[in-house]
All heavy atoms as an XYZ file, in Angstrom:
682
protein
N     -37.795    -65.880   -118.867
C     -36.825    -64.942   -118.359
C     -35.473    -65.261   -119.005
O     -35.048    -66.405   -119.048
C     -36.738    -65.045   -116.834
C     -35.737    -64.083   -116.245
S     -35.623    -64.247   -114.445
C     -36.878    -63.090   -113.959
N     -34.783    -64.239   -119.463
C     -33.497    -64.410   -120.138
C     -32.391    -64.688   -119.123
O     -32.433    -64.228   -117.990
C     -33.166    -63.154   -120.937
N     -31.423    -65.459   -119.563
C     -30.254    -65.754   -118.729
C     -29.366    -64.508   -118.702
O     -28.889    -64.066   -119.738
C     -29.502    -66.947   -119.302
C     -28.374    -67.412   -118.406
O     -28.287    -66.946   -117.260
O     -27.590    -68.253   -118.864
N     -29.164    -63.929   -117.524
C     -28.399    -62.682   -117.412
C     -27.007    -62.899   -116.845
O     -26.342    -61.943   -116.470
C     -29.143    -61.660   -116.530
O     -29.357    -62.242   -115.246
C     -30.454    -61.255   -117.155
N     -26.582    -64.136   -116.746
C     -25.249    -64.407   -116.231
C     -24.216    -63.923   -117.248
O     -24.376    -64.126   -118.448
C     -25.050    -65.895   -115.980
C     -25.922    -66.450   -114.888
C     -25.699    -67.937   -114.738
C     -26.666    -68.499   -113.713
N     -26.635    -69.944   -113.649
N     -23.149    -63.273   -116.754
C     -22.129    -62.833   -117.690
C     -21.405    -64.033   -118.287
O     -21.264    -65.076   -117.653
C     -21.169    -61.996   -116.831
C     -21.403    -62.465   -115.442
C     -22.829    -62.938   -115.390
N     -20.974    -63.859   -119.525
C     -20.226    -64.954   -120.139
C     -18.848    -65.033   -119.493
O     -18.299    -64.037   -119.033
C     -20.097    -64.721   -121.645
O     -19.337    -63.560   -121.894
N     -18.341    -66.225   -119.442
C     -17.012    -66.441   -118.881
C     -16.052    -66.614   -120.047
O     -16.221    -67.502   -120.878
C     -16.969    -67.688   -117.970
C     -17.953    -67.551   -116.810
C     -15.552    -67.935   -117.474
C     -17.663    -66.422   -115.860
N     -15.078    -65.735   -120.097
C     -14.026    -65.854   -121.093
C     -12.689    -65.693   -120.381
O     -12.637    -65.556   -119.155
C     -14.205    -64.828   -122.216
C     -14.237    -63.389   -121.718
O     -13.868    -63.121   -120.556
O     -14.620    -62.508   -122.503
N     -11.609    -65.738   -121.116
C     -10.289    -65.675   -120.498
C     -10.105    -64.381   -119.714
O      -9.585    -64.386   -118.592
C      -9.195    -65.827   -121.560
C      -7.832    -65.963   -120.964
C      -7.430    -67.148   -120.381
C      -6.953    -64.894   -120.967
C      -6.173    -67.277   -119.807
C      -5.687    -65.008   -120.398
C      -5.298    -66.202   -119.815
N     -10.548    -63.265   -120.274
C     -10.412    -61.967   -119.611
C     -11.159    -61.954   -118.281
O     -10.617    -61.524   -117.262
C     -10.895    -60.833   -120.524
O     -10.081    -60.822   -121.697
C     -10.829    -59.492   -119.838
N     -12.383    -62.445   -118.270
C     -13.168    -62.509   -117.033
C     -12.469    -63.385   -116.000
O     -12.401    -63.048   -114.817
C     -14.575    -63.065   -117.324
O     -15.193    -62.270   -118.328
C     -15.442    -63.053   -116.075
N     -11.911    -64.490   -116.453
C     -11.222    -65.421   -115.564
C      -9.995    -64.775   -114.918
O      -9.826    -64.829   -113.699
C     -10.832    -66.676   -116.341
C     -10.085    -67.689   -115.528
C     -10.626    -68.219   -114.363
C      -8.841    -68.126   -115.928
C      -9.939    -69.162   -113.610
C      -8.144    -69.064   -115.187
C      -8.695    -69.577   -114.026
N      -9.149    -64.115   -115.708
C      -7.949    -63.521   -115.117
C      -8.290    -62.307   -114.255
O      -7.612    -62.047   -113.264
C      -6.848    -63.201   -116.159
C      -7.295    -62.176   -117.182
C      -6.354    -64.480   -116.810
C      -6.188    -61.701   -118.108
N      -9.341    -61.581   -114.612
C      -9.770    -60.468   -113.758
C     -10.289    -60.991   -112.419
O     -10.086    -60.353   -111.380
C     -10.826    -59.616   -114.459
C     -10.307    -58.747   -115.589
C     -11.472    -58.088   -116.334
C      -9.331    -57.693   -115.085
N     -10.920    -62.147   -112.424
C     -11.381    -62.764   -111.184
C     -10.199    -63.135   -110.286
O     -10.217    -62.865   -109.079
C     -12.217    -64.006   -111.500
O     -12.559    -64.690   -110.337
N      -9.162    -63.718   -110.875
C      -7.967    -64.055   -110.097
C      -7.276    -62.794   -109.575
O      -6.802    -62.764   -108.438
C      -6.994    -64.871   -110.947
C      -7.394    -66.307   -111.235
C      -6.415    -66.947   -112.220
C      -7.464    -67.123   -109.963
N      -7.224    -61.764   -110.405
C      -6.604    -60.509   -109.976
C      -7.401    -59.870   -108.844
O      -6.826    -59.344   -107.887
C      -6.482    -59.545   -111.158
N      -8.726    -59.945   -108.913
C      -9.566    -59.408   -107.835
C      -9.327    -60.166   -106.537
O      -9.273    -59.563   -105.456
C     -11.046    -59.499   -108.212
O     -11.334    -58.656   -109.295
N      -9.172    -61.464   -106.643
C      -8.871    -62.275   -105.461
C      -7.550    -61.839   -104.841
O      -7.434    -61.705   -103.618
C      -8.825    -63.754   -105.855
O      -8.488    -64.542   -104.754
N      -6.552    -61.615   -105.676
C      -5.251    -61.155   -105.174
C      -5.387    -59.791   -104.500
O      -4.828    -59.566   -103.418
C      -4.231    -61.093   -106.303
N      -6.132    -58.877   -105.113
C      -6.310    -57.537   -104.535
C      -7.050    -57.621   -103.195
O      -6.709    -56.909   -102.253
C      -7.053    -56.624   -105.503
C      -6.237    -56.245   -106.712
S      -4.741    -55.339   -106.311
C      -5.412    -53.727   -106.044
N      -8.036    -58.488   -103.118
C      -8.762    -58.689   -101.864
C      -7.806    -59.196   -100.784
O      -7.789    -58.690    -99.661
C      -9.906    -59.686   -102.076
C     -10.761    -60.011   -100.870
C     -11.635    -58.821   -100.501
C     -11.627    -61.220   -101.154
N      -6.962    -60.157   -101.152
C      -6.025    -60.724   -100.191
C      -4.873    -59.771    -99.863
O      -4.213    -59.944    -98.839
C      -5.494    -62.067   -100.685
C      -6.538    -63.142   -100.595
O      -7.173    -63.302    -99.561
N      -6.757    -63.857   -101.669
N      -4.654    -58.789   -100.687
C      -3.659    -57.756   -100.382
C      -4.245    -56.657    -99.492
O      -3.537    -55.752    -99.068
C      -3.116    -57.138   -101.669
C      -2.150    -58.008   -102.464
C      -1.928    -57.429   -103.858
C      -0.830    -58.149   -101.722
N      -5.560    -56.739    -99.231
C      -6.220    -55.716    -98.426
C      -6.460    -54.441    -99.211
O      -6.714    -53.390    -98.639
N      -6.425    -54.539   -100.547
C      -6.579    -53.373   -101.413
C      -7.977    -53.247   -101.991
O      -8.252    -52.329   -102.747
C      -5.579    -53.446   -102.576
C      -4.127    -53.525   -102.181
C      -3.583    -52.135   -101.996
N      -2.190    -52.126   -101.621
C      -1.215    -51.646   -102.386
N      -1.482    -51.171   -103.574
N       0.019    -51.644   -101.939
N      -8.836    -54.185   -101.631
C     -10.189    -54.195   -102.180
C     -11.130    -54.663   -101.072
O     -10.783    -55.588   -100.329
C     -10.225    -55.177   -103.360
C     -11.449    -55.149   -104.187
S     -11.148    -56.199   -105.647
C     -12.555    -57.251   -105.499
N     -12.288    -54.039   -100.946
C     -13.211    -54.467    -99.891
C     -13.819    -55.838   -100.190
O     -13.995    -56.208   -101.343
C     -14.286    -53.380    -99.884
C     -14.214    -52.743   -101.213
C     -12.803    -52.898   -101.698
N     -14.125    -56.559    -99.123
C     -14.815    -57.842    -99.280
C     -16.305    -57.567    -99.486
O     -16.719    -56.408    -99.516
C     -14.530    -58.750    -98.078
C     -15.110    -58.229    -96.771
O     -16.003    -57.363    -96.784
O     -14.664    -58.699    -95.717
N     -17.121    -58.605    -99.644
C     -18.557    -58.379    -99.891
C     -19.266    -57.572    -98.800
O     -20.313    -56.986    -99.050
C     -19.126    -59.797    -99.979
C     -17.980    -60.622   -100.466
C     -16.764    -60.010    -99.800
N     -18.705    -57.505    -97.592
C     -19.337    -56.710    -96.536
C     -18.961    -55.234    -96.642
O     -19.455    -54.417    -95.882
C     -18.925    -57.212    -95.136
O     -17.528    -56.974    -94.937
C     -19.244    -58.680    -94.950
N     -18.034    -54.918    -97.551
C     -17.616    -53.534    -97.726
C     -16.354    -53.175    -96.956
O     -15.894    -52.039    -97.004
N     -15.812    -54.133    -96.237
C     -14.611    -53.892    -95.438
C     -13.386    -54.513    -96.115
O     -13.466    -55.598    -96.673
C     -14.767    -54.516    -94.045
C     -15.923    -53.971    -93.249
C     -15.739    -52.527    -92.847
O     -14.601    -52.134    -92.530
O     -16.736    -51.792    -92.851
N     -12.291    -53.809    -96.036
C     -11.024    -54.382    -96.493
C     -10.356    -55.022    -95.288
O     -10.100    -54.363    -94.286
C     -10.135    -53.306    -97.104
N     -10.134    -56.299    -95.363
C      -9.530    -57.009    -94.250
C      -8.021    -56.860    -94.246
O      -7.439    -56.231    -95.128
N      -7.389    -57.455    -93.254
C      -5.928    -57.405    -93.211
C      -5.353    -58.212    -94.375
O      -5.949    -59.194    -94.812
C      -5.589    -58.042    -91.865
C      -6.755    -58.900    -91.540
C      -7.950    -58.231    -92.161
N      -4.203    -57.823    -94.860
C      -3.595    -58.555    -95.974
C      -3.246    -59.997    -95.591
O      -2.852    -60.272    -94.465
C      -2.318    -57.772    -96.274
C      -2.499    -56.440    -95.656
C      -3.422    -56.641    -94.491
N      -3.423    -60.891    -96.519
C      -2.953    -62.269    -96.404
C      -1.994    -62.458    -97.578
O      -2.405    -62.809    -98.689
C      -4.109    -63.257    -96.465
C      -3.672    -64.693    -96.216
O      -2.511    -65.036    -96.568
O      -4.479    -65.470    -95.689
N      -0.727    -62.166    -97.329
C       0.267    -62.150    -98.394
C       0.470    -63.519    -99.034
O       0.755    -63.604   -100.232
C       1.587    -61.588    -97.881
C       1.541    -60.116    -97.451
C       2.887    -59.679    -96.903
C       1.102    -59.225    -98.601
N       0.311    -64.594    -98.271
C       0.466    -65.936    -98.843
C      -0.625    -66.234    -99.868
O      -0.338    -66.741   -100.958
C       0.469    -67.001    -97.751
C       1.714    -66.954    -96.883
O       2.771    -66.496    -97.367
O       1.626    -67.376    -95.715
N      -1.877    -65.914    -99.524
C      -2.971    -66.140   -100.478
C      -2.859    -65.219   -101.683
O      -3.140    -65.628   -102.817
C      -4.330    -65.957    -99.798
C      -4.784    -67.105    -98.908
C      -6.118    -66.771    -98.241
C      -4.898    -68.395    -99.706
N      -2.448    -63.980   -101.455
C      -2.258    -63.049   -102.573
C      -1.170    -63.580   -103.506
O      -1.329    -63.576   -104.728
C      -1.897    -61.661   -102.059
N      -0.069    -64.045   -102.935
C       1.040    -64.588   -103.728
C       0.578    -65.784   -104.549
O       0.979    -65.959   -105.699
C       2.178    -64.999   -102.790
C       3.397    -65.512   -103.498
C       4.234    -64.349   -103.904
N       4.390    -64.383   -105.346
C       4.940    -63.434   -106.056
N       5.365    -62.352   -105.482
N       5.061    -63.533   -107.336
N      -0.288    -66.608   -103.965
C      -0.801    -67.777   -104.680
C      -1.583    -67.350   -105.933
O      -1.415    -67.929   -107.007
C      -1.680    -68.613   -103.753
C      -2.106    -69.926   -104.346
C      -2.893    -70.749   -103.349
O      -3.905    -70.296   -102.816
N      -2.441    -71.959   -103.096
N      -2.425    -66.339   -105.809
C      -3.187    -65.861   -106.961
C      -2.260    -65.253   -108.010
O      -2.456    -65.453   -109.213
C      -4.232    -64.824   -106.528
O      -5.214    -65.418   -105.728
N      -1.264    -64.521   -107.564
C      -0.295    -63.930   -108.491
C       0.471    -65.033   -109.216
O       0.678    -64.967   -110.439
C       0.647    -62.963   -107.746
C      -0.148    -61.771   -107.200
C       1.784    -62.497   -108.655
C       0.609    -60.924   -106.187
N       0.875    -66.047   -108.478
C       1.587    -67.174   -109.091
C       0.705    -67.922   -110.093
O       1.194    -68.393   -111.123
C       2.100    -68.138   -108.024
C       3.256    -67.560   -107.212
O       3.845    -66.530   -107.624
O       3.568    -68.138   -106.144
N      -0.586    -68.039   -109.794
C      -1.514    -68.669   -110.743
C      -1.591    -67.871   -112.042
O      -1.595    -68.438   -113.142
C      -2.913    -68.793   -110.133
C      -3.133    -69.932   -109.164
C      -4.478    -69.768   -108.457
C      -3.061    -71.268   -109.873
N      -1.651    -66.548   -111.918
C      -1.679    -65.708   -113.109
C      -0.393    -65.855   -113.917
O      -0.427    -65.913   -115.153
C      -1.913    -64.243   -112.731
C      -3.338    -63.910   -112.313
C      -3.394    -62.542   -111.643
C      -4.261    -63.950   -113.521
N       0.739    -65.933   -113.230
C       2.017    -66.113   -113.924
C       2.057    -67.476   -114.627
O       2.548    -67.585   -115.757
C       3.173    -65.976   -112.943
N       1.539    -68.506   -113.980
C       1.497    -69.823   -114.594
C       0.613    -69.804   -115.843
O       0.973    -70.349   -116.889
C       0.968    -70.866   -113.610
C       0.925    -72.263   -114.194
S       0.157    -73.476   -113.101
C      -1.531    -72.896   -113.051
N      -0.537    -69.137   -115.749
C      -1.422    -69.018   -116.914
C      -0.725    -68.283   -118.052
O      -0.856    -68.663   -119.214
C      -2.715    -68.300   -116.539
C      -3.732    -69.133   -115.780
C      -4.853    -68.250   -115.262
C      -4.295    -70.224   -116.678
N       0.014    -67.231   -117.715
C       0.757    -66.494   -118.743
C       1.732    -67.434   -119.448
O       1.792    -67.467   -120.678
C       1.510    -65.330   -118.127
C       2.319    -64.522   -119.152
C       3.467    -63.778   -118.565
N       4.311    -64.705   -117.812
C       5.051    -64.340   -116.778
N       5.049    -63.107   -116.354
N       5.798    -65.237   -116.154
N       2.463    -68.207   -118.669
C       3.452    -69.115   -119.248
C       2.796    -70.215   -120.078
O       3.264    -70.542   -121.167
C       4.312    -69.728   -118.149
C       5.159    -68.696   -117.413
O       5.329    -67.551   -117.923
O       5.649    -69.021   -116.308
N       1.729    -70.797   -119.557
C       1.078    -71.925   -120.230
C       0.264    -71.510   -121.455
O       0.006    -72.336   -122.324
C       0.175    -72.683   -119.254
C       0.922    -73.363   -118.128
C       1.754    -74.510   -118.657
C       2.377    -75.291   -117.526
N       3.170    -76.422   -118.006
N      -0.147    -70.244   -121.520
C      -0.951    -69.790   -122.658
C      -0.134    -68.959   -123.643
O      -0.690    -68.435   -124.607
C      -2.162    -68.956   -122.183
O      -1.690    -67.826   -121.440
C      -3.113    -69.791   -121.336
N       1.169    -68.873   -123.419
C       2.037    -68.075   -124.291
C       1.856    -68.494   -125.755
O       1.907    -69.673   -126.092
C       3.496    -68.266   -123.876
O       4.343    -67.523   -124.718
N       1.596    -67.508   -126.591
C       1.388    -67.766   -128.010
C      -0.046    -68.099   -128.383
O      -0.365    -68.216   -129.565
N      -0.913    -68.259   -127.384
C      -2.306    -68.620   -127.656
C      -3.301    -67.504   -127.333
O      -4.499    -67.688   -127.510
C      -2.689    -69.870   -126.858
C      -1.971    -71.096   -127.354
O      -1.930    -71.361   -128.541
N      -1.375    -71.830   -126.446
N      -2.815    -66.384   -126.822
C      -3.695    -65.276   -126.458
C      -3.644    -64.200   -127.533
O      -2.632    -64.042   -128.224
C      -3.259    -64.669   -125.117
C      -3.218    -65.622   -123.923
C      -2.710    -64.883   -122.696
C      -4.585    -66.223   -123.670
N      -4.732    -63.436   -127.624
C      -4.683    -62.306   -128.548
C      -3.904    -61.160   -127.882
O      -3.562    -61.229   -126.694
C      -6.085    -61.886   -129.006
C      -6.952    -61.320   -127.905
O      -6.495    -60.571   -127.044
N      -8.234    -61.678   -127.927
N      -3.629    -60.127   -128.622
C      -2.791    -59.034   -128.120
C      -3.392    -58.360   -126.886
O      -2.661    -58.066   -125.923
C      -2.576    -57.996   -129.225
C      -1.633    -56.894   -128.845
C      -1.386    -55.907   -129.972
O      -1.800    -56.158   -131.111
O      -0.787    -54.851   -129.679
N      -4.691    -58.133   -126.887
C      -5.334    -57.488   -125.738
C      -5.248    -58.354   -124.483
O      -4.992    -57.850   -123.388
C      -6.800    -57.162   -126.039
C      -6.956    -56.036   -127.041
O      -6.011    -55.239   -127.207
O      -8.032    -55.961   -127.670
N      -5.465    -59.663   -124.625
C      -5.367    -60.563   -123.485
C      -3.938    -60.611   -122.937
O      -3.730    -60.591   -121.725
C      -5.809    -61.973   -123.889
C      -7.285    -62.093   -124.188
C      -7.651    -63.397   -124.867
O      -6.804    -63.997   -125.556
O      -8.812    -63.825   -124.705
N      -2.985    -60.644   -123.830
C      -1.577    -60.669   -123.414
C      -1.212    -59.403   -122.655
O      -0.595    -59.465   -121.579
C      -0.659    -60.834   -124.640
O      -0.976    -62.076   -125.286
C       0.810    -60.821   -124.250
N      -1.606    -58.259   -123.180
C      -1.308    -56.981   -122.518
C      -1.990    -56.891   -121.161
O      -1.388    -56.430   -120.188
C      -1.732    -55.806   -123.401
C      -0.815    -55.573   -124.570
C      -1.303    -54.392   -125.385
C      -0.411    -54.141   -126.592
N      -0.895    -53.023   -127.406
N      -3.239    -57.307   -121.081
C      -3.972    -57.258   -119.818
C      -3.296    -58.150   -118.774
O      -3.073    -57.723   -117.635
C      -5.426    -57.683   -120.009
C      -6.271    -57.759   -118.740
C      -6.367    -56.400   -118.055
C      -7.658    -58.306   -119.058
N      -2.942    -59.346   -119.166
C      -2.305    -60.273   -118.232
C      -0.964    -59.723   -117.748
O      -0.663    -59.752   -116.549
C      -2.134    -61.636   -118.894
C      -1.647    -62.793   -118.040
C      -2.433    -62.929   -116.751
C      -1.706    -64.086   -118.836
N      -0.181    -59.173   -118.648
C       1.106    -58.588   -118.271
C       0.904    -57.412   -117.307
O       1.628    -57.270   -116.326
C       1.875    -58.122   -119.506
C       2.431    -59.257   -120.336
C       3.477    -60.050   -119.597
O       3.175    -61.081   -118.997
N       4.707    -59.603   -119.620
N      -0.062    -56.565   -117.592
C      -0.326    -55.384   -116.761
C      -0.814    -55.795   -115.369
O      -0.387    -55.242   -114.353
C      -1.356    -54.479   -117.446
C      -1.584    -53.182   -116.743
C      -0.268    -52.545   -116.633
N      -0.359    -51.125   -116.453
C       0.662    -50.446   -115.997
N       1.776    -51.042   -115.696
N       0.585    -49.176   -115.848
N      -1.715    -56.773   -115.337
C      -2.211    -57.254   -114.043
C      -1.070    -57.821   -113.203
O      -0.962    -57.515   -112.011
C      -3.285    -58.324   -114.238
C      -4.643    -57.853   -114.753
C      -5.510    -59.046   -115.120
C      -5.331    -56.971   -113.740
N      -0.226    -58.637   -113.820
C       0.905    -59.204   -113.087
C       1.832    -58.122   -112.562
O       2.266    -58.168   -111.410
C       1.683    -60.187   -113.970
C       1.077    -61.577   -114.067
C       1.746    -62.369   -115.186
C       1.198    -62.301   -112.747
N       2.122    -57.146   -113.382
C       2.994    -56.049   -112.951
C       2.390    -55.317   -111.758
O       3.041    -55.124   -110.727
C       3.230    -55.084   -114.111
C       4.007    -53.883   -113.721
N       3.394    -52.704   -113.338
C       5.342    -53.665   -113.636
C       4.334    -51.820   -113.022
N       5.516    -52.367   -113.205
N       1.137    -54.900   -111.901
C       0.477    -54.134   -110.843
C       0.346    -54.936   -109.547
O       0.562    -54.405   -108.450
C      -0.906    -53.657   -111.298
C      -0.835    -52.618   -112.403
O       0.266    -52.069   -112.677
O      -1.889    -52.342   -113.016
N       0.002    -56.211   -109.660
C      -0.155    -57.048   -108.473
C       1.181    -57.307   -107.791
O       1.260    -57.318   -106.559
C      -0.828    -58.373   -108.834
C      -2.304    -58.272   -109.193
C      -2.789    -59.573   -109.809
C      -3.139    -57.895   -107.970
N       2.217    -57.495   -108.565
C       3.535    -57.709   -107.964
C       4.016    -56.467   -107.223
O       4.575    -56.573   -106.121
C       4.533    -58.138   -109.033
C       4.302    -59.578   -109.473
C       5.172    -59.966   -110.631
N       5.078    -61.403   -110.889
C       5.328    -61.947   -112.061
N       5.723    -61.197   -113.081
N       5.227    -63.251   -112.212
N       3.775    -55.300   -107.791
C       4.138    -54.050   -107.114
C       3.338    -53.913   -105.818
O       3.887    -53.580   -104.765
C       3.918    -52.829   -108.032
C       4.864    -52.881   -109.240
C       4.065    -51.528   -107.258
C       6.330    -52.782   -108.915
N       2.040    -54.179   -105.884
C       1.193    -54.083   -104.688
C       1.660    -55.074   -103.623
O       1.690    -54.744   -102.436
C      -0.274    -54.341   -105.054
N       2.036    -56.294   -104.045
C       2.519    -57.289   -103.083
C       3.805    -56.807   -102.410
O       3.951    -56.925   -101.195
C       2.745    -58.634   -103.782
C       3.019    -59.741   -102.821
C       2.108    -60.566   -102.242
C       4.289    -60.116   -102.271
N       2.738    -61.440   -101.384
C       4.084    -61.192   -101.377
C       5.586    -59.654   -102.443
C       5.098    -61.807   -100.679
C       6.621    -60.262   -101.743
C       6.370    -61.329   -100.876
N       4.702    -56.246   -103.194
C       5.942    -55.712   -102.631
C       5.657    -54.593   -101.632
O       6.270    -54.536   -100.563
C       6.877    -55.205   -103.734
C       7.546    -56.283   -104.585
C       8.250    -55.647   -105.778
C       8.513    -57.099   -103.767
N       4.736    -53.718   -101.977
C       4.386    -52.617   -101.075
C       3.798    -53.156    -99.772
O       4.167    -52.688    -98.686
C       3.405    -51.663   -101.755
C       4.010    -50.860   -102.865
C       2.987    -50.074   -103.677
O       1.759    -50.191   -103.439
O       3.432    -49.342   -104.577
N       2.900    -54.115    -99.868
C       2.262    -54.662    -98.665
C       3.244    -55.460    -97.813
O       3.116    -55.493    -96.590
C       1.065    -55.549    -99.037
C      -0.129    -54.788    -99.556
C      -0.690    -53.766    -98.581
O      -0.691    -54.017    -97.357
O      -1.109    -52.698    -99.042
N       4.217    -56.074    -98.448
C       5.157    -56.902    -97.697
C       6.308    -56.074    -97.138
O       7.122    -56.592    -96.377
C       5.714    -58.010    -98.588
O       6.564    -57.472    -99.597
N       6.355    -54.794    -97.506
C       7.416    -53.922    -96.994
C       8.711    -54.048    -97.762
O       9.725    -53.482    -97.356
N       8.701    -54.757    -98.870
C       9.889    -54.893    -99.693
C       9.915    -53.785   -100.732
O       8.901    -53.168   -101.032
C       9.902    -56.255   -100.377
C       9.962    -57.406    -99.398
C      10.006    -58.745   -100.094
O      10.591    -58.885   -101.150
N       9.377    -59.739    -99.476
N      11.068    -53.552   -101.280
C      11.221    -52.529   -102.307
C      11.360    -53.210   -103.668
O      12.014    -54.241   -103.783
C      12.451    -51.676   -102.055
C      12.346    -50.848   -100.796
C      13.479    -49.838   -100.763
C      13.597    -49.082    -99.499
N      12.516    -48.445    -98.943
N      10.730    -52.604   -104.670
C      10.889    -53.103   -106.028
C      12.271    -52.751   -106.540
O      12.776    -51.671   -106.264
C       9.822    -52.497   -106.936
N      12.884    -53.679   -107.239
C      14.228    -53.377   -107.767
C      14.189    -53.166   -109.256
O      13.289    -53.441   -109.930
C      15.184    -54.501   -107.431
O      14.690    -55.755   -107.802
């Protein structure tokens, strides 16, 4: 039987962190199909991890990875602001 596990690369890794943030923002259903209440602290932690990865990998990512990471951070930060009741400036 062939190994059908998806390969893990940088894109898969950052998408996993972004999914965790979306789940904790209450914007994505959990495995039971329900979206739980937001946990802004856990969501912020995942967003901060993505920002740290962006900083630590600066200059080492290809253009597509850089754009994806920037877009994910932007979208997640906006979603966090919306869930926390703050306004984007």
